[in-house]
Every structure is written in structure tokens, then in C-alpha cells.
C-alpha positions as CSV (number, residue, x, y, z in Angstrom):
1,M,-48.5,21.3,9.9
2,K,-46.8,22.9,7.0
3,N,-43.2,21.9,6.1
4,D,-40.6,24.6,6.4
5,P,-39.0,25.3,3.0
6,E,-35.6,25.5,4.7
7,Q,-36.0,22.1,6.3
8,A,-36.9,20.6,2.9
9,A,-33.9,22.2,1.3
10,D,-31.7,20.8,4.1
11,R,-33.0,17.3,3.6
12,H,-32.4,17.6,-0.2
13,A,-28.9,18.9,0.3
14,R,-28.1,16.1,2.8
15,A,-29.5,13.5,0.4
16,A,-27.4,15.0,-2.5
17,V,-24.3,14.9,-0.3
18,M,-24.9,11.2,0.6
19,V,-25.5,10.3,-3.0
20,I,-22.2,12.0,-4.1
21,F,-20.4,10.2,-1.2
22,A,-21.9,6.9,-2.2
23,I,-20.7,7.4,-5.8
24,I,-17.2,8.3,-4.8
25,L,-17.0,5.4,-2.4
26,G,-18.3,3.0,-5.0
27,F,-15.7,4.3,-7.5
28,A,-12.9,3.9,-5.0
29,M,-14.0,0.4,-4.2
30,I,-14.0,-0.5,-8.0
31,V,-10.6,1.1,-8.5
32,A,-9.2,-0.8,-5.5
33,F,-10.6,-4.1,-6.7
34,I,-9.2,-3.6,-10.2
35,T,-5.7,-2.6,-9.0
36,T,-5.5,-5.7,-6.7
37,I,-6.3,-8.0,-9.7
38,E,-3.6,-6.9,-12.1
39,G,0.0,-7.8,-11.4
40,V,-0.2,-8.8,-7.8
41,D,2.0,-11.8,-6.8
42,T,-0.1,-13.9,-4.4
43,R,2.6,-16.5,-3.6
44,H,3.2,-17.3,0.0
45,V,6.4,-16.3,1.8
46,S,8.6,-19.0,3.2
47,N,11.8,-19.2,5.1
48,G,13.4,-21.5,2.6
49,A,16.0,-20.3,0.1
50,Q,14.9,-19.7,-3.4
51,P,16.3,-22.1,-6.1
52,G,19.6,-21.0,-7.5
53,T,20.6,-19.0,-4.4
54,I,23.8,-19.7,-2.4
55,G,22.6,-18.8,1.0
56,L,23.2,-16.0,3.5
57,A,26.2,-13.8,3.3
58,K,28.9,-14.3,6.0
59,P,30.4,-11.3,7.6
60,H,34.0,-10.5,6.8
61,P,36.6,-9.8,9.6
62,P,37.4,-6.1,10.0
63,L,40.4,-4.7,8.2
64,D,43.2,-3.7,10.5
65,K,44.9,-1.0,8.5
66,A,45.6,2.7,8.9
67,L,44.8,5.3,6.2
68,G,47.2,4.9,3.3
69,E,48.6,1.6,4.5
70,P,48.2,-1.3,1.9
71,V,45.8,-4.1,2.8
72,R,47.5,-7.2,4.3
73,K,46.5,-10.6,3.0
């Protein structure tokens, strides 16, 4: 049987689309790999306080004053 020229063109177009997709996917993978290498901090997170910190802030009691009234100490 003879091959239909339209079927051959469809196969070539499908192959071209797959090649273009593979190139784009490869480029995206290379870019993603390069961007993860540069400047990424890979230290682990812990619950301990960092050196030089003073701990968690404590909430202050609410201020009982009206508008325009000076703050009582």
C-alpha cells in the first residue's frame, strides 16, 4: 500500500512538535538546576533561638485611656 502524503506530513509535524517540546523541557530543567545551585541556603530549620537573640517578645497589657488623655504610668 502507498503511504498517504497527508499522513506522512502529520507524522513529521508531530515529530517536530515533540522535538521542540523536548528542547524547551531540557532548557527549563537546566535553568531550574542552575538557579537552585546559586545562592540557596541549605541549612536546616530548628526551633532553637539563633545566637545573639533575646527570645520571644512578650505582649504588653492594653492601654486604658481615652482619646486625648495622657498615658498613665
